[in-house]
C-alpha positions as CSV (number, residue, x, y, z in Angstrom):
1,M,-42.4,-4.1,65.5
2,E,-45.5,-5.7,66.9
3,E,-44.6,-9.1,65.6
4,R,-41.4,-9.1,67.7
5,K,-43.0,-8.5,71.0
6,C,-42.9,-11.3,73.5
7,V,-44.0,-11.6,77.2
8,G,-41.9,-9.4,79.4
9,W,-40.3,-7.4,76.7
10,Q,-41.0,-3.7,76.0
11,E,-41.1,-2.2,72.6
12,Q,-38.1,0.0,73.4
13,E,-36.1,-3.0,74.4
14,T,-36.9,-4.9,71.3
15,S,-36.0,-1.9,69.1
16,R,-32.7,-1.5,70.9
17,L,-31.9,-5.2,70.5
18,F,-32.4,-5.3,66.8
19,S,-30.6,-1.9,66.3
20,A,-27.6,-3.4,68.2
21,V,-27.7,-6.5,66.1
22,Q,-27.8,-4.5,62.9
23,A,-24.9,-2.3,64.0
24,A,-22.9,-5.5,64.9
25,R,-23.5,-6.9,61.5
26,G,-22.2,-3.7,60.0
27,S,-19.0,-3.8,62.1
28,G,-18.5,-7.6,61.9
29,A,-18.9,-8.0,65.7
30,P,-20.3,-11.4,66.9
31,L,-23.9,-11.6,68.1
32,R,-22.7,-13.2,71.4
33,Q,-21.0,-9.9,72.2
34,V,-24.2,-8.0,71.5
35,F,-26.2,-10.2,73.9
36,E,-23.6,-9.8,76.6
37,D,-23.4,-6.0,76.3
38,L,-27.2,-5.7,76.4
39,S,-27.5,-8.0,79.4
40,V,-26.2,-5.3,81.7
41,D,-28.2,-2.5,80.3
42,L,-31.5,-4.4,80.1
43,G,-31.0,-6.4,83.3
44,R,-31.5,-9.7,81.4
45,K,-29.3,-12.8,81.0
46,P,-27.4,-13.1,77.7
47,N,-29.0,-16.5,77.0
48,S,-32.5,-15.0,77.6
49,I,-31.7,-12.2,75.1
50,R,-30.4,-14.7,72.6
51,N,-33.5,-16.9,72.9
52,Y,-35.8,-13.9,72.5
53,Y,-33.9,-12.7,69.4
54,Y,-34.2,-16.1,67.6
55,A,-37.8,-16.4,68.7
56,C,-38.5,-13.1,67.0
57,L,-36.8,-14.3,63.8
58,R,-38.9,-17.5,63.8
59,N,-42.0,-15.4,64.3
60,Q,-41.0,-13.2,61.3
61,E,-40.5,-16.2,59.1
62,Q,-43.9,-17.6,60.0
63,N,-45.6,-14.3,59.2
64,T,-43.7,-13.9,55.9
65,P,-46.0,-14.8,52.9
66,R,-44.6,-17.8,51.0
67,V,-44.0,-17.7,47.3
68,Q,-46.6,-19.5,45.4
69,A,-45.5,-22.8,43.9
70,F,-45.0,-22.9,40.2
71,I,-48.0,-24.3,38.4
72,P,-47.2,-25.7,34.9
73,F,-49.5,-24.9,32.0
74,T,-51.6,-27.8,30.6
75,E,-51.7,-28.3,26.8
76,A,-55.3,-27.1,26.7
77,E,-54.5,-24.0,28.8
78,T,-51.5,-23.1,26.6
79,H,-53.7,-23.5,23.5
80,D,-56.4,-21.3,25.0
81,L,-53.8,-18.7,26.0
82,L,-52.5,-18.4,22.4
83,R,-56.0,-18.2,21.0
84,Q,-57.0,-15.4,23.3
85,V,-53.8,-13.4,22.9
86,L,-53.8,-13.7,19.1
87,T,-57.5,-12.9,18.9
88,G,-57.0,-9.8,21.1
89,C,-54.0,-8.7,19.1
90,G,-56.0,-9.1,15.9
91,Q,-58.5,-6.6,17.4
92,G,-55.8,-4.1,18.1
93,M,-55.0,-4.9,21.7
94,S,-51.5,-5.3,23.1
95,V,-50.3,-8.6,24.6
96,R,-50.3,-7.1,28.0
97,A,-53.8,-5.9,27.6
98,C,-54.9,-9.4,26.5
99,V,-53.4,-11.2,29.4
100,M,-54.7,-8.6,31.8
101,R,-58.2,-9.2,30.5
102,M,-57.7,-13.0,30.9
103,A,-56.4,-12.5,34.5
104,D,-59.5,-10.3,35.4
105,G,-57.1,-7.7,36.8
106,D,-55.1,-10.2,39.0
107,H,-51.5,-9.0,38.7
108,S,-49.9,-12.4,39.6
109,R,-52.1,-14.3,37.1
110,M,-51.3,-11.6,34.4
111,L,-47.6,-12.1,34.9
112,R,-48.0,-15.9,34.7
113,Y,-49.8,-15.6,31.3
114,Q,-47.5,-12.9,30.0
115,N,-44.3,-14.9,30.9
116,K,-45.7,-18.0,29.3
117,Y,-46.6,-16.3,26.1
118,R,-43.1,-14.7,25.9
119,A,-41.5,-18.0,26.5
120,I,-43.5,-19.6,23.7
121,L,-42.7,-16.7,21.4
122,K,-39.0,-17.1,22.0
123,H,-38.6,-20.9,22.1
124,H,-41.6,-22.3,20.2
125,P,-42.8,-19.7,17.6
126,E,-44.1,-22.6,15.5
127,M,-46.9,-23.0,18.1
128,I,-48.0,-19.4,17.6
129,A,-47.9,-19.9,13.9
130,Q,-50.1,-23.0,14.1
131,V,-52.7,-21.3,16.3
132,R,-52.7,-18.3,14.0
133,Q,-53.4,-20.5,10.9
134,E,-56.2,-22.1,13.0
135,L,-57.8,-18.7,13.7
136,L,-57.5,-17.6,10.1
137,A,-59.2,-20.8,8.9
138,E,-62.0,-19.9,11.2
139,G,-62.2,-16.4,9.8
140,V,-60.8,-14.7,12.9
141,A,-58.3,-11.9,12.3
142,A,-54.9,-12.6,13.8
143,P,-51.7,-10.5,13.5
144,A,-48.7,-11.7,11.5
145,Q,-46.2,-13.7,13.6
146,G,-43.9,-11.5,15.7
147,K,-46.0,-8.4,15.1
148,N,-47.9,-7.1,18.0
149,P,-49.7,-3.7,17.9
150,P,-48.4,-1.1,20.3
151,D,-50.3,-0.3,23.4
152,E,-51.5,3.2,22.6
153,A,-52.4,3.9,26.2
154,E,-49.0,3.0,27.4
155,N,-47.3,5.0,24.7
156,R,-49.5,8.0,25.4
157,A,-48.7,7.7,29.1
158,A,-45.0,7.5,28.4
159,S,-45.1,10.5,26.2
160,Q,-47.0,12.5,28.8
161,M,-44.5,11.5,31.5
162,M,-41.5,12.5,29.3
163,A,-43.1,15.9,28.8
164,E,-43.4,16.6,32.5
165,P,-41.1,19.5,33.7
166,C,-39.8,17.4,36.6
167,V,-38.8,14.6,34.3
168,L,-37.1,17.0,31.9
169,K,-35.3,18.6,34.8
170,M,-34.2,15.2,36.0
171,L,-32.9,14.3,32.5
172,E,-31.0,17.6,32.3
173,G,-29.5,16.9,35.7
174,M,-28.4,13.5,34.6
175,K,-26.8,15.0,31.5
176,E,-24.9,17.5,33.5
177,L,-23.7,14.8,35.9
178,L,-22.5,12.7,32.9
179,Q,-20.7,15.8,31.5
180,R,-19.0,16.5,34.8
181,A,-17.9,12.8,35.1
182,S,-16.5,13.0,31.6
183,A,-14.6,16.2,32.5
184,V,-13.2,14.7,35.6
185,E,-12.1,11.6,33.7
186,E,-10.4,13.7,31.1
187,K,-8.7,15.8,33.8
188,E,-7.4,12.7,35.5
189,Q,-6.2,11.2,32.2
190,L,-4.3,14.5,31.5
191,Q,-2.8,14.5,35.0
192,R,-1.6,10.9,34.4
193,S,0.0,11.9,31.1
194,L,1.8,14.9,32.8
195,D,3.0,12.7,35.6
196,R,4.3,10.1,33.1
197,M,6.1,12.9,31.1
198,R,7.7,14.2,34.3
199,V,9.0,10.7,35.2
200,E,10.4,10.3,31.7
201,Q,12.1,13.7,31.9
202,D,13.6,12.8,35.2
203,L,15.0,9.6,33.8
204,R,16.5,11.4,30.9
205,R,18.0,14.0,33.2
206,I,19.6,11.3,35.3
207,A,21.0,9.6,32.2
208,W,22.4,12.9,31.0
209,E,24.0,13.6,34.3
210,K,25.7,10.2,34.2
211,D,27.0,10.8,30.7
212,Y,28.2,14.3,31.7
213,D,30.1,13.0,34.7
214,A,31.6,10.2,32.6
215,A,32.8,12.8,30.0
216,V,34.3,15.1,32.6
217,Q,36.1,12.1,34.1
218,L,37.4,11.1,30.7
219,I,38.8,14.6,30.0
220,R,40.5,14.6,33.4
221,E,42.2,11.3,32.6
222,M,43.2,12.5,29.1
223,R,44.8,15.6,30.7
224,A,46.6,13.5,33.1
225,C,47.8,11.2,30.3
226,L,48.9,14.3,28.3
227,E,50.9,15.6,31.3
228,S,52.7,12.2,31.5
229,V,53.8,12.3,27.9
230,R,54.2,16.1,27.5
231,N,58.0,15.9,27.2
232,S,57.8,13.2,24.5
233,L,55.5,15.3,22.2
234,D,56.7,18.1,20.0
235,G,55.2,21.5,20.5
236,E,52.7,21.2,17.6
237,K,51.2,17.9,18.6
238,R,50.9,19.0,22.2
239,C,49.0,22.1,21.2
240,D,46.7,20.1,19.0
241,V,45.8,17.7,21.9
242,E,45.4,20.6,24.4
243,D,43.1,22.4,21.9
244,C,40.9,19.2,21.5
245,L,40.6,18.9,25.3
246,A,39.7,22.5,25.6
247,K,36.9,22.2,23.0
248,A,35.6,19.1,24.8
249,A,35.5,20.9,28.1
250,A,33.8,23.9,26.6
251,F,31.1,21.7,25.0
252,L,30.3,20.2,28.3
253,Q,29.9,23.6,29.9
């Protein structure tokens, strides 16, 4: 917070200002409202608070380290990089160990060398093959193209880390979480299937009820029709029709 301090402002005031700004960003409130609200509590004008806030931001930008500009590799530097990496790999070193040795322990330089070598390996493997043939002609051992020896130290460290009880416990915890997530997903899927079956059953029941009501209405109409023609039918035919209607009604029940 030291970089935000200006003349006349206390550390508590600065902290309160930036906390209020952060809260406003989370809620979507305008900064102007923050400055106006704080003006009463801090006894300062809103414009003064605003100017101080932006002055602190400019101070932060000036104190922030700038990213180093990209420096392209020269042809000679690229050739030397390939020679040293291939020579080191021929001696059993990993690419990472080779570029770290070239960078004298400087992490940023090591990344620069490593990224360049990987880019050449991916896009221009013929350059690596050419330097390899050059080294072999000089009697210098060089690995086959695309084959880099593993970094035994890194592998050993990884194995030791995986054997740590805390790592094993963490992996077991992750496994249990995955199993729980899978169980929850299966439960939700089963619930969706049950809900879908209930909906389908309700639709069928509604359709059956409509068919039932239509059949009952049809029987009623047929009985009314029978009553209207009862006198014109002989006894046997009238009994047959009444018997059929009785069977239909019994089926619906």
